[in-house]
N, C-alpha and C positions, 0 to 999 in steps of 0.2 A: 504493499499499499504505500503511495506517495502522497504526503500531506504538505500543503503550503502553510507557512507560519509567518505571522506578522507581529512583531513587538513595536507598537506605535507609540513612540514617546513624544513629549512636547519639544524635545531638542533634535532627536533623530529617530528614523524609522530603521528597524532591522528586519529584514526579510530572509527567509530560508526555506529549504525543503528538507524533509526528513521522513522517517518511517515510523511504524507503529510500536517500535521498541524504544523510541525517544532519541535515536541517533540522527543528528543533524548532518546532512550530506553536503550542503553548501549553504552559503549565507552571503549577504551584501548589506551595506548600510548607506544611507544618504540623509541629508539634513531635512528636518521637518519645515517645509515652506508653506506657501498657500495651498489649500487642499487639492485644487485642481492639478497643480504641478506635482505635488507629492504623490498623489494617487496615480497620476500619469506614470511616474517612475515605478510604482508598485505594479501597475498593469503590465508595463514593458518587461519587468523582471519575470513575471509569472507566465506571460503569454507563451503558448506553445508547450508548456510543461503539461504532462499528462497527470493532472492532479485528481485524487479521489475525494479530497475534502480540503477545507481551509479553516484555520483558527486565527482569530484576532484578539490580541490583548491591547487595549487602547488607553492612552492617558485620559483623564476624565475632568470633570464628571461626565458620565455617559448615561444614555437611556437603555436599561437592560430588561424592560417590560415588553415581551413580544406583542402584547395587546395595544401598546401605545403607538400613536401615529409618528412619534419621534424615535421609535426603536431603531437602534443602529446609528444614532446621532451622538456626537459630543455636544453637551448642553451648555453650561454657563462658564465656559473657559474664557480667560482673557487672551487666549492665543488667536491672533487676528485671522478672521475668515472661517474659523472652524465651528463657532457656535451654530448649532442646529443644521450643520451641513450633513447631507445623507451619506455618511461615510460607508456604512455597510451596503446600502443599496447601490452605491456607485460600483462596487465590486461585483455584486450579484448580477448586475446587468451585463457583465463581461464573462464571468465564470459560472457555469452551470454545475455547481457542486454544492454539497452541504457545507454550511458555515457554522463555526462556533464563535461567539462574541461575548467579551467580558472586559472588565477593567484590567489594566496591566498588572496591578498588584494581585488581584484575584487569580489572574492567569499564572503569575509566578508561584503563588501558593499551590495551585493545582499541579504545576510542574514539580515542585518539591514534594508534594504528597504522592505523586505517581512514580517518580524516578529519583528523587533527591533525599534530603535530610529527614523528611517526615514520611518516607515510604512505609506503608503498612500500619500506620499509627491511627488513621481515622480522623485526626484533627491537627490543625496547626494554624498559626498566624504568621503571616509574612509581612514585615515592615520594610519599606524602602525609604532610605533617608538620603536624598540627593538634592537635586534642584528643587524638589518639593518633598513632601512626606505623605505617604499613603500606606494602607494596610489591606491586605487580602485575607479573608477568613475562610478556612476549610473546616467544616464541622460535620460530624456524623456521616462522613463519606461524600459530602457535596459542598459546593461553593455557596456562600451565604449571600442572599439577596433579601430585599424587604421592600420597603417603601421606595427606596432606590438601591443603593449599595453602600457598603461601609465607606465612611469618609473620616477615618481615624486620624488623618493629618491635621484635622481642624478641631480636635477636642481641645478644651481649655486646659491650661496648665497652672500649677502653683509656681510662682516666680522664685528663682533662686535668690537667696538673700543678698548676694553681691552683684546681681544683674540689674542694671539700669537701662538696658536697651528696650526701646519702645515696642519692638516687634516688627517683622517684615511682611506679614500677610495683609494684602489689600482688603480682605473681607473682615478679618477678626483681630488684626494687630498681633497680640501675643498668644495666639494659639500654638500648638505643637509645631506646625510648619513655620509659623512666624518666628519661633525661637530657636529651632533646631536644624532647619534645612540649610543647605549650602549657602544660599544667598544671605541668610541671617548671620551665619558665621562671618562672611566677608564684610557685611555692613557693620557688624558689632566691632570687629577687630581691624578693619581696613586691610585685610589680607585674605586671600583664598585659603580654605582649610588646608590644601596641599602645600601651602607655603609656611604653615605654622609648625614649630617643633613639636615633638611628641610630649614634651613636658610643659607645654603652654597651659595656662589656666583655662583656655577655651575648652579643653577636652574634659575636665572635671565638671564644668557647666553643662557641656553637651551630654555627658553620661547622666547628669541629674535629670534632664528633660526626657531623654529617651528611656531611662530607667523608670520614671514616673508613668510614661505611656505603657511600658511593658507590665508594670505592676497593675495598672488599671485593667489591662487585657487579661491577665491571669485571674483577677478577681471576678471579672465579668464573664469570661468565656471559658476559662479553665483549659486552655489548649495543651495538647500533649507535647508540643514542640514550639518554640518561638525562634523564628528565623529572621536575622537582620541583614538586609542587603542594601545596595545603593552606594553611590560614590563616597559618601561621608564615612561609611562603615569600612572603607579600605584603610582607614586608620585603625590598624589592628589593636593598638593600646586601648581602644574603646571597650572592647569585649569584656576584659576583667573588671573594668571600672563600672560598666553597666550591670554586670552580674552582682557585684558587691552592693551597688545602689539598690537593686531590686530586693536583695535580702534585707537590707537596712529598712527599706520602705514597708516591706511586708511584716517585719518585726516579729517573726515567728508565727504569724497568724496562719499561714498555709504551711502545713507540716509535711507536705509531700517529700518523699525521699529525693526526687529529682531536684527539688529546689534547695533542700537543706544540705545534701551531701554530694550532689552531682550536677550542680548548676552549669558547669562548663560543658556538659552534654545536653543541656536543656535549652540554653540561649546560645545559638550557634550561627555561624555564617551559612549562606546557601550551599547545600551539597552540590548543586549544579554550577556553582560559581556564577559567572556573568551569563550563563546560558539558561538561567532559571526561566526568564520570561519567554524566550524563544521555544524552549522545551515545553513550557506550559501552553503555548499556542499550538504546538503539535498535539498535546493532549486534548485541547479543546476541539481541534479538527477531527481527531480520532473519535471522541464522544459524539460529535455531530454526525459522522459517518455511520456510527453504530446505532444511532437512534432515528436516522432519516427514514 
C-alpha cells in the first residue's frame, strides 16, 4: 500500500510517501506560502504517484467536524490567506483516494501511538513546543475531538515569580504559547533559544511553564505517556528540568510508579524523532483507507 502524507505547518509543508508499516520512502519540504501556491506544490509532488490513500496533519485551528460546511478548512489562523480556505477539498478535487484529516499535533500523537514512544499503550499526549505550542491527545485507542479539538497551547498559566514578560500570544497574552513558545523566548531575552547557553535562566523558566502544562494534563487526562517535541525541545537539558518540575508541582498527589520512580521513561522525546508528524499522517491515511 502506498500512502501520501502531509505535515502542514505554519512555516513549512513536509510531504512524503510511505507504506502501511510506517516506513517513509521519500519526502520533500517547501515553505508555507499563500494557499494556492503551497497546495500547487503539494499537487505537483503527488501527481502521478499511485496512491491508495492520503493523510493530512495541519496547523490549526482547523475544522474536524465532517458534518460542518467548513470541514477541511483552517479556521481562525493569523496566517495570511489560510482562514476558511478549502484545504482538504482542494486536494480531493485532484486525488480520488480516501483522506485522513486532523491537526498536526493530533497526527503526531497518532504516529507515536502507532509506531513510536507510546506504541501499544492506548493513550498519550503529544506536546509540540516550537513556533507555537499545541497538544494532541490519544485516549482509549483514538484521537480526541469534541466541540473542536484540543487547543492546549492556549491554556492559562500561573506566572513564574521572576517573569515580568507580558506574553506573546495575540489572543491571550500570557497563555502557555504566549509564555513558552519560541517567539516568546526570543522576545523575552532578545535572542533565539538556539543562541542561549544551556545554563541560561531562560530554561528554568521554560521548564516551569511546560511542567505546569504537563502537570495539568496528567491530572486531567491521566495519559500513559507524555511526549514533548518541537524545536524548543531540541534543548535536551529541558527534559530533566521539566520532569523535576512536574514532580514538584504534583507534590506526591499522583503516586503512580511511572511518575514517582521512572519519570525519565514517562516524559520523553518523540520515539519517531522529527518524523512523528509525517508518520502520523501515514497512520491517518492508513486509517482512512481501512474505513473507506
